[in-house]
N, C-alpha and C positions, 0 to 999 in steps of 0.2 A: 504496499499499499504508499503510496506518494507521503509524502512532507508537505505543509503546509508550510506558507510561505512569511516568514515575517520582517516586512519591513521599517527599520526606522530611520526617523531623521534627526542624527543627535546635533546637540546645539549647547550651550553650556548650564544652562537650567531651565530646560524646557524640551522633552523629546516627545516627539512622536511617532506611536506606536499602531502600525495595522496588520490584521493578519489575513491573508487571501488565499485566493486557490491559483491555481495554474492559469485561470484565464481572467486574474486579475478583478475577480470579484470580492468584496469587500467583506472579511467576515465578523469583523470584527476591528475596532480600533478606538485606542485611548491615548490621551494625552497627561502625560508627567509633568510635575512641576519639582523636578531633583536632578541630582547629579548625575554622571554616567554610571557612576559606580554603587546608585542606586535602583539600578534596572535589571535587579536578579527577581523581586520580586514583576517586574513587568515581564518578562520572561517565563516564568512560574504562569501568569495569568492567560499567556499565550500560547503555552502548552497544555493549559485546560480548559482554551476555547477551542484547539485545533482537536485535541481529542473527540469532545462535543461535537465535532464536523463530521468526524468519523476517518481523521489521520492518523496515521501510526507517529509523527513525531512531526518537527519544524524545522525550517532551515532559514538562520537570522541571516541578513543581508544590512549592509551600511556603505556608508561611502569613506573611505580610509581619508577623514582629514583629522587633522590635528592629532590628539591623542589618543582620544576618546574611543576613536577605533578598536585600538587594542585594548584596554579595558573591557569593552564591548565582547571581543575576544574572548577572554579569558574567563568573563562568565558565561560564556555558551559553554565552553569547554568544559567548566567545573560540571553543569548540566546535561552532558554527552548531547551538545546539541552541533548540526551544523552548520558553519560561519563561512562566509564569502563576503566580497567585497563589491562593489560596483563602483567603474570609474567617475568623478565628478563628472567629464567632460561628456560621456553619455549620458547620464542626467540631464544636464544643459539642453542637447541636442533633442532629447525625448520630448522636453518642456517645450520648446518650440515648435517640436512637431506635432503637438497635442491640436493649439489653438492657431499657430505661427504668429504666439506673442510671448512675450519673455516673461507673463505672468507665474509671480511662483509665492506658492503656500507652503509651510510645512506639511501640510498634509496631503498635498499632490505630491510634493516631491517623495512620501513616505511611501506611497503608490507606487508612484514612477521607480523606485528602486524594485518594489518587489514584484512589478515587472518585468523590467529590466533582468532580474534574478529568473524568472521564470522562460524568460526567453533563451536562458543561459548565455546573457551578456554579461556576464560574472569571471572573477578570477579564485581561486583558493590565496590566501595571504603567506607570507613567507610563516613557517611553524616557528613557534615561541623555541628558543635555544640561547641559553644564556652565554656560552662562547660567541656565539654569530652576533649576539643581540650588545655584547661589548666589543666587537670589529664595528659593526653600526656605529654605537656611540663615538669612537674614538676614528673613526674618519669623519665625521662632523667636527671635532676636535681642530683634529690633522687642517680640514677644510678653512675652521677660522683662525687659527692661527696661520696658517698660509695668507689668510687676505688681509689679516696686520701686519704679516713682514710686509710683504709688497705694499699695504697704506704708508706706511712708513717712509719706503722707499722714493715713492711717489714726493709725497710730500718735503722730503728732505731736496730731493732734487729741484723743485719746483719756488721752492724757499731761496734754495744758491743760485735758481738763473736769475732770479730777481736781486739779491743783495751781495752776491757774489757768485759771479759765473765764473770767473777765472779757475773757480776751484774743480768746478767739474769738469775740466777740458786737461786735466793735471794726469788722467791717466785716460784709455782707451775705455775700459770698462769698470768706471769708479766703483761701482755696485757688490763688484764681483772680486776687486781687491783687497785681501788681509791689510795691505801695506795705506792703503788712502785710507780706510775706514779706522785705522788704528790711529794715523794721522790726525784725521777728523776727531777722532774723543779726545787726541792729546790739546786739540784746538779750543771744542767750545767747550767740555766737559773741564777738563784740567784747569784751562787758561781762562774760562768763561767766554771765550768768543773775541776776549781782548788782544789785537793782534799787536799791541806796542809790547806787552806782556811777553809773547811767544817771539817776535823778533829780538829780544834783549839775551833770549838763550844764544842765538846763534844756531849756527848748521851744525856745530856737532852735537852741541847740547839736545837740542832737536831732535837731531838721529841720537841719541840714547834714549830720550825719552820715549820715543814710538819704537822702541826696541823693545826696552821695557814693556809698555802696554803692549806690543805683541807678543812676547812671552805670556802675559796674563791671558791672553788669547788662543793659546796653545799653539801661535804659529813660532819661528824661529826667525829667518832670514827676511828680512826689508827688503823690495826694491827701491835702490838706492833712486832713481833717474824718476820715480814716482814722486819721492822725498823734496828730490832737490827744488824740482816743478811745484811743486807744494807751498814749499819754502820763499820761494820767489813770489809766488801768486799773493803774498801776505800784502806785498806791498803791490797789486792791482789797485786801481781807484774806481772801478766799473761795477757799476752795480747803483742801488738806493742805497746811499750813505744811513741816511736818516732812518732805517729801518732796521739796520744791520745788528745792534743791541738786541730789539724783541724776536727777530730772525731768527738771531743764533742762541737765543735762551730756548727757541722753540726746538733748533735743530740738537741741540744738547739733549733736552728731553725725548728725540723723537730716536735718539743715538741707543738710549738706553732701553726705550720701547722695543727699539729695533732686536737688543742683543737679547733684552728677555722672551720677547717671541722668537728668537731663532732657537733658547736654551731648551724654550718647553717644547716646539716643534720636534727637536730632534728625540726629548724625553719622551711624545709622543709617538714618533715613528718609531722611536725602538719597542713598545708597546706593542703598539701595532704587530710589528714583526716576532714579539714573541704570542702572541695569540694565534699568528698565522703556523708558526711552532709545533700550537697546541693542536690546532687541527689536524696537522701534519698532513700539510699542503705547500710547504715552501718548497720542498725539493721537486717536488712536482711544478710547482705553478713556476719556480725559475728555471725549470728546464729548458722554457724558450728563451734563447739565447737574448741577452739582450733587455728583456724583462727583469727587474730589479725586484727584491722581496719588497720593499716599501711599496714599489709601482702597481706589484699586484694584490697586496694587503689593501691599498688605496682601490682598487678595482674589485675588489671581494667585500670592499665593506659599505658598496651602493648595491649590488647584485644581492649581496646574503648566499647561500648556498646556491651553487650553480647545478647542483643533480636536480634543483625542483624545477629546472625550466627543459621543456620537452624536448627543443633543438637549439642550436646554436645559431639559426636565425631568430629565434623568440629571444635569446639574450641581445642581437643587434637591435631588434624591434623595443626591446624593455630600456635600451638605453638612446634612442632615438636616431639613431646612426642608419637608419633604412631609407636607402632612395626614393623618391615617390617621384614616379612618372607624369608625362602629362604628353598625350599621346592623343589624338583626335583625327580619323579619315588622312588627310597626309601631310595632317601637322606632325612636327615632331620639335616638342617644347626640351628645355634643358632639365635634366632631374634634380633635383633639390631634396637636402632632408625634411623630413616633415616636421619639425620642430617641438613635437611632443618628444614622451619617453622623460627618463631623468639626467635631467641637464650636468649635475655633477658626477652621474656615470662618465658622460660624453667627455667631460673637461677630465677625468681620470685616466681614460682611454688615451686621448691626444696628449695629454701629458707621459703616457707610455709611448708613444711613437717615437719620439726624440731619442731616447735611447735604444730603442730598437733598429732605427734604419742607421746611425753610428756603428752598432755593433754587432747585428745580424744579417748575413749577405744575404739573408731568402729575403729580407724588407727590403734591405739597400737596393738589391737589382731589381725588385718591385717599383719600388719607389724612381729608378729609372728607367722603367720601362712606361710608365704612367705619364710620366713629366716629361719624354720625347720621343714617344712613338706617332707617325708622320699623321695618323687618324683620332681622331676623338682625343687628342692631347691635354691632359687636365694640368689645372694650375698647383704649384705648389700645395696649397691650404686642402684643396680638394683630393688630391693622393695622399694626404696625410689624415683625411677625414676615411678614405679605405680603409688605410693600411691600420686604423682605430679599431674599423669594423674587423678584419681580420685576425687581431690580437684574440678582441674578443670571443670569437670565433673559436680559436685554435686556443683559449685558455679553456672555455667549457670541452674541448674534446680531452684535453690531457687528464680535466679534473674529471669527468664523465666517465671517464673509460679508464683511469688509473696508471697509464700509459707514459711513459713520458714526450714530449715533442719532437719529433721527427723532422729533418730536416727535407730529406724525399718527399714526403706526403705533404709537407707545408709546402713545396715547389710543384708538388706534379698532381696532388689532392690522392696518389695511391705510392706504397713502396717499390723502386723499379724492383723490379727480376736480376738478378745476378747472371752477366752473360758466360755463358760457357764453354766450351771449347769447342763445342761442338756446331755452335754459331759462328764463331768465329770464324773456323774450318770454311765455312758453307760463306 
């Protein structure tokens, strides 16, 4: 006997619950003024109403917005009820298709959620697991720290280009130079942005102070060329002089924030790799040449256990990296990404491409082919997008099969047969 469907529109203090059959006929409805944690009584009520209507049980459905759906999933699991989720995007489309308007009410949304579930336009959410859940939270934390790190760099660059543009030109890539960062820390933090005090040190004592700061940061040898250029730039008058005291004070704080974010980022990434070791996936994931343990952990933090996906294509769609074709009759438009899926998963896969192209001969050859072929030549960004999808597919393959990454399979789609002596003679 089939289950009745319980559609729930979740909110902070108001929950709309409807019990429907598979034809979207409402068997019972109820509005509750409570938190999501108090929905246990509502589920018991829904089970009682479905039994009274002749159903064997219920399937609970909701939209996976915020944190409340996890609460509802746990309450349903405690009662042995099936639990599924409906994408809010599908609910929005169904709402418009009802009467070609954007009319929205809690009661209507609950019925639409139940109707989409009856049409099997739903999915099973990720199973609750302590280790995978921790990896997911660490991935969110890493993304936050990366954003803080990048924000500090952008603010420091913006301030320097305004008040002291010569400092940015002293190194080819200043924010990747340990020497430049140590020297800026000496100037902005130790000397408080007072150029007169820094110049009084002289080149030799300035170099000694930078070496000391560099040692504190775990480095050994400074780049003397950058040091000389930065010391000479102290006499450069270019920039908005009146704003230098305040800007230099901000830069000193930003350098401290930058150092803090980098230290926390390193600690978070170490924890992510440790979780990957606990899952016994580090060796498999890193068998893909060019994919680092941190890169693999960042991807898996967004996907969860890849074994829950039915195919590698589903992982690519989950990331929103599946191309969207535009063809009609004789017209053939340019394929583009759908823009749907998990944006942070797309970002993690795209970041993994950079190391893979440099260190993996298969990906490097594929990238060269995509960007240099005569027909349908791709721009570098589009080629990197193709490789990001390939990394997700191959990571899914190695984890679900339990076999290490194979260069021949990655290149040709199958392992090449060894050439025999008979074939050579022929």
